[in-house]
C-alpha positions in Angstrom: 14.1 114.2 200.9 11.8 117.0 201.7 13.9 120.1 201.4 12.5 123.3 199.9 15.3 123.7 197.4 15.7 122.2 193.9 17.8 119.4 195.3 14.8 117.5 196.7 14.9 113.9 195.6 12.6 110.9 195.7 14.4 107.6 196.0 12.5 104.4 195.4 14.2 101.3 196.7 13.1 97.8 195.8 10.8 96.2 193.3 8.1 93.6 193.0 6.0 91.7 190.6 5.0 94.8 188.7 8.5 95.9 188.1 8.2 96.2 184.3 4.8 97.9 184.4 6.4 100.5 186.8 9.6 101.0 184.9 8.0 102.2 181.7 5.9 105.1 183.0 8.7 106.1 185.4 11.2 106.3 182.5 8.7 108.1 180.2 8.1 110.7 182.9 11.7 111.7 182.8 11.8 113.1 186.3 15.3 114.1 187.1 14.7 114.2 190.9 13.5 110.6 191.0 15.9 107.7 191.5 14.9 104.1 191.4 17.2 101.4 192.9 15.3 98.4 191.7 17.6 95.7 193.1 16.8 93.8 196.2 19.4 94.3 198.9 20.3 93.0 202.3 23.3 95.2 202.6 22.7 96.6 206.1 25.2 99.5 205.8 23.5 100.6 202.5 20.1 100.4 204.1 21.2 102.3 207.2 22.7 105.0 205.0 19.5 105.4 203.0 17.3 105.4 206.1 19.6 108.0 207.8 19.3 110.3 204.8 15.5 109.9 204.5 12.8 112.3 205.7 10.0 109.6 205.5 9.5 106.0 204.6 6.8 104.7 202.3 5.6 101.2 201.7 3.0 100.6 199.0 2.6 96.8 199.5 -0.5 95.0 198.4 0.5 91.8 200.3 2.7 91.6 203.4 3.5 88.9 205.9 5.4 90.4 208.8 6.7 93.7 207.4 10.2 94.3 208.9 11.3 97.2 206.7 8.8 99.7 208.0 9.8 98.7 211.6 13.5 99.4 210.7 12.5 102.8 209.3 10.5 103.5 212.5 13.4 102.6 214.6 15.3 105.3 212.8 12.6 107.8 213.8 11.1 108.1 210.3 7.4 108.9 209.8 5.8 106.1 207.7 3.2 106.1 204.9 1.8 102.6 204.6 -0.9 100.8 202.7 -3.5 98.8 204.6 -2.0 95.5 203.3 -2.0 92.7 205.9 0.4 93.3 208.8 0.9 97.1 208.2 -2.2 98.2 210.1 -0.9 96.2 213.1 2.3 98.2 213.1 0.4 101.5 212.8 -2.5 100.4 214.9 -3.3 103.9 216.2 -2.6 105.7 213.0 -0.7 109.0 213.5 -0.1 108.3 217.2 1.7 105.2 216.1 4.0 107.2 213.8 2.4 106.9 210.4 -0.3 107.6 207.8 -2.4 104.7 206.6 -3.7 104.7 203.0 -5.7 102.1 201.1 -3.7 99.8 198.9 -3.9 100.3 195.1 -4.8 104.0 195.6 -1.8 106.0 194.3 -3.6 109.3 194.8 -3.9 108.6 198.5 -0.2 107.8 198.7 0.6 111.0 196.9 -1.6 113.1 199.2 0.0 111.5 202.3 3.5 112.3 200.9 2.4 115.8 200.1 1.2 116.3 203.7 4.5 115.2 205.0 6.4 117.3 202.5 4.4 120.4 203.4 4.5 120.0 207.2 7.8 119.7 209.0 6.0 119.6 212.4 3.9 116.6 211.2 7.0 114.8 210.0 8.8 115.4 213.3 5.8 114.4 215.4 5.2 111.2 213.4 8.9 110.4 213.5 9.0 110.7 217.3 5.8 108.7 217.6 7.2 105.9 215.3 10.4 105.7 217.4 8.4 105.5 220.6 6.1 102.8 219.1 9.2 100.7 218.3 10.7 101.1 221.7 7.4 100.3 223.5 6.2 97.4 221.3 8.9 96.0 219.0 12.2 96.5 220.7 14.1 93.5 222.1 13.1 94.4 225.6 9.4 94.8 224.7 9.3 91.5 222.8 11.2 89.7 225.6 8.7 91.1 228.2 5.8 90.0 226.1 7.2 86.5 225.6 8.0 86.2 229.3 4.4 87.2 230.2 3.0 84.7 227.7 5.3 81.9 228.9 4.7 82.4 232.6 0.9 82.5 232.5 -0.7 79.7 234.3 
């Protein structure tokens, strides 16, 4: 969360193939305001609770198929920081007007700079959050997908 007081917290949810390599440095850093929930979860109420409490959503994937989690965050009106892993540039096709900040994969300093921009700029967070919600409604909502399928299936 991006509040100005000492209660700010970074919550990292999920893990991947580099779990052990990530755990060591995180533990050694001893950052009291960083919490890592490394278990994979499909508990929708838990996910909804975390997304509702968040100020931004970050995905640092190196490889993606169809990334659903960022879409869920965008549906909640969150600004997104995403790497350029396959699939993510499609979601944020227009960059900031699509609701997010794109960074290159395997570039942690770019991720940190993007997060710092969001932390330092409430107006940017609000603008990107509104844009991300609009992007979902116009392109990924049930109505938008149904209209696209209808158009595809009724072409002659």
